[in-house]
C-alpha positions as CSV (number, residue, x, y, z in Angstrom):
1,X,-16.6,24.6,-7.8
2,X,-20.2,25.7,-7.1
3,X,-21.2,22.5,-5.4
4,X,-18.2,22.7,-3.0
5,X,-19.0,26.3,-2.1
6,X,-22.7,25.4,-1.6
7,X,-21.9,22.4,0.6
8,X,-19.4,24.4,2.6
9,X,-22.1,27.0,3.4
10,X,-24.8,24.4,4.2
11,X,-22.5,22.6,6.6
12,X,-21.4,25.9,8.2
13,X,-24.9,27.1,8.7
14,X,-26.0,23.8,10.1
15,X,-23.1,23.7,12.6
16,X,-23.9,27.3,13.8
17,X,-27.6,26.4,14.2
18,X,-26.6,23.3,16.2
19,X,-24.6,25.6,18.5
20,X,-27.6,27.9,18.9
21,X,-26.1,30.7,16.9
22,X,-27.5,32.7,14.1
23,X,-26.0,31.4,10.8
24,X,-25.3,34.7,9.0
25,X,-23.8,34.2,5.5
26,X,-20.2,35.2,6.3
27,X,-20.0,33.1,9.5
28,X,-21.6,30.1,7.8
29,X,-19.1,30.1,5.0
30,X,-16.1,30.5,7.4
31,X,-17.3,27.8,9.7
32,X,-18.0,25.4,6.8
33,X,-14.6,26.2,5.3
34,X,-12.9,25.4,8.6
35,X,-14.2,21.8,8.3
36,X,-14.4,21.2,4.5
37,X,-10.8,22.5,3.9
38,X,-9.6,19.5,6.0
39,X,-10.8,17.2,3.3
40,X,-12.9,14.0,3.9
41,X,-11.9,13.8,7.6
42,X,-13.1,17.3,8.2
43,X,-16.3,16.7,6.4
44,X,-16.9,13.5,8.4
45,X,-16.2,15.4,11.6
46,X,-18.7,18.1,10.7
47,X,-21.4,15.5,9.8
48,X,-20.7,13.6,13.0
49,X,-21.3,16.8,15.1
50,X,-24.5,17.4,13.2
51,X,-25.7,13.9,13.7
52,X,-25.0,13.8,17.5
53,X,-27.9,14.3,19.9
54,X,-27.5,16.2,23.1
55,X,-27.2,13.0,25.1
56,X,-24.2,11.9,22.9
57,X,-26.1,9.4,20.8
58,X,-26.8,9.7,17.1
59,X,-29.9,11.4,15.7
60,X,-32.0,9.0,13.6
61,X,-33.8,11.8,11.6
62,X,-32.3,14.1,9.0
63,X,-32.3,17.0,11.5
64,X,-29.9,19.7,10.4
65,X,-28.9,17.7,7.3
66,X,-32.3,17.8,5.7
67,X,-31.6,20.8,3.5
68,X,-28.2,19.3,2.5
69,X,-29.8,16.0,1.5
70,X,-32.4,18.0,-0.6
71,X,-29.6,19.9,-2.3
72,X,-27.6,16.8,-3.1
73,X,-30.7,15.1,-4.6
74,X,-31.0,17.9,-7.1
75,X,-27.5,17.7,-8.4
């Protein structure tokens, strides 16, 4: 359960930062839940948003996903 909650919060915070908003704890959890609760398709959609650059292409660096990759390496 803890990994799911943690990933939900990381995804939510990253999505809020991508939108230029401050990722406070409550909003990050709610935003992440909106995607993660949809299962694999929702998670893929969130990751696709995070990997898109402003010109519509895909970002080659870890960008917003860096902290999530570090977390996943430790579990």
